[in-house]
N, C-alpha and C positions, 0 to 999 in steps of 0.2 A: 294341413296339406303338406305332404312330403315332396321334396324335389330330388330328382336324380342327378342334378347338376353338381359338380364338385366346385369347391372354391377355386378361383383362377390360379392361385399359387400351387394347389395340389395338382392341377392339370399339367403344370410344367416341372413338377418335382422329379428329381432323378429316381429311377427305380433301383431296388436292391440288385446289386451285381452289375450295374451299368458302368461303363468305362468313363472315368473322369476326363474332362478335357484338360489339355496341358495349360498350366498357368504359372505365373511368377508372382510371388508376394514377398514383402519385406518382413523381417523378424523384428523383435523389440530393439535391436541395434541398427536397424535400417539396412541390413544386409539382405540382398535379394536371394530367394530360394525358388528354384524352378522344379516343378514336379517331375518332369521327365529326367532331368539331370540327377535328381536325388535318387530316383529309382534305378538309373543306370549305375550309380555308385553303390547300389546294394543296400541303401539305407531303408529301414522300415518306415512306412508312412501310415499315419492315421489321419483321415479327413473327418472333421467334426463340423457339423452344420447346426446352426442355432436358428430357431424361428425368428422371423423378422417382426412379428407382432404377438402379443400375449393375450 
């Protein structure tokens, strides 16, 4: 029996081309980096998302 329901995590997953919300995260040296500030500074940004379960 097939189900048309998606996994709950897929229902809330960002879509390709969606605008990322602004966030601030620390780097390996505990320095804060803010997405909007990095973009304003003209820095290239790559967002990489890993699955939470395998």
